[in-house]
N, C-alpha and C positions, 0 to 999 in steps of 0.2 A: 766806826761800832759802837754802839752803847757798852757801858759797863758792864752793865748783868746779860750781856748776851754770851754763851757758851757756845753755840755755834751757827753756821750760817745755814739758812734755809733757801734751796734752790725757788724761783721763781714758777717751774711745775708744781711743785709738794704746795706753796704759800696757796696758787688757786685750789688745788684739790682740798686743804684746809676750810676755805673759806668755803667751798660747795659744802663739805660734812659739815658746818657749825650751823649751813642753812636748812640742814635736814634735821639736826639737833634741835633747831629752835622749835621747828613744826611739831615735833613729834615726841621730842624727847625732854629732856631737862636740863636747861643749865643756869647758872648764877654769873651775874652780871658787875662790876665793880672790883677794885683791889680790894676791898674791905670784904666784900660776899668770896671772895674768892680764896683769901688767907685762911676764913673760917674753913670751907669746904678740903682746901689742901689740909690745914692740921687736925681736922675731924675724921681724914681718910675718904670723902666721901669722894671727891673729882676723880673721872676716867683721865683726863685731858685737860690740859691750862695752856691757852693761850694768851701772850702777853703782845702789846704794841711795840714797833722801835722805837715811834718819836715821841716817848713820853715824858715830858720833861717835870721836875726835876728828875734824873733816874734814878732817884734814892727811893722814890717807892716803889722801885720795881724790886730793887735789889735783895731782897730777901727772898723772893717765890723761887725763882732755880733753885736754893738752896733748901728749904722747906720741902720741895715738891725730889729732891733727890733723897732729901733724908727718908719720905714718907713711899718712895718709890714710884710715884706718879708723873707720868712723862708729860713736858712739857715743849712748847714750840714757841715761833714767832709769827705776828703778821706786820706788812709795812706800818699801816696805819692804825690810826684810833678812829678814824671815821670809820674806816673800811670791817674793822671787826664792830663797831658800834652798826654800822647799818646788817651786816650780817646776821647779828643776834638780835636784830628787829628792835633798835630803839634808834630814834631821832640825830642822837649824838653821841661823838664820839667817846670812846671807854677804853682805860686801859689794860683790863685785863678780863678772860673770860676761862670760867669753868666748867666743863661738860660732865653733868652728875650723870645725867643716862642718855644714852644714843639713838634711843628710838629705831627708828630702821634701818640706821644706817650702821650695824653692827660692822661690816664685812670692811667698811669706809675708817674706821674707828682701828680695825686689826691692819689695815695696810698704812694708815698714817704714822701707828703706837711702832710698826717694826722699820720703817724709814727713818724712824728719828730717834731709836736705837743703831741704828749705821751709822747716822749722823754727830751723834754724841760722841760716839768710840775715841 
């Protein structure tokens, strides 16, 4: 497990997160890339943050769970950068994504956040 990972995400929840990300991309607003995600979290604009588990070097993402916890923003993990990039609508992989507006996926967002709260206890 990577050093920045605080809890393990079950595969069914990971699938649900990817489906949510596709919906949020279409009607909502997302920020792609670690720099954009860091800014969104620090400003308190992010509602949910996803990080890829296969990021190297791991130090790139070490600060994200810490600042998310400080700002009370839920965060989770996706297995690969490739999955994260594809579901967010770009042709390359990305290390992190912040959801600023969920669009039509409000109930999915709440469901994911509740499950993440249970996992992170």
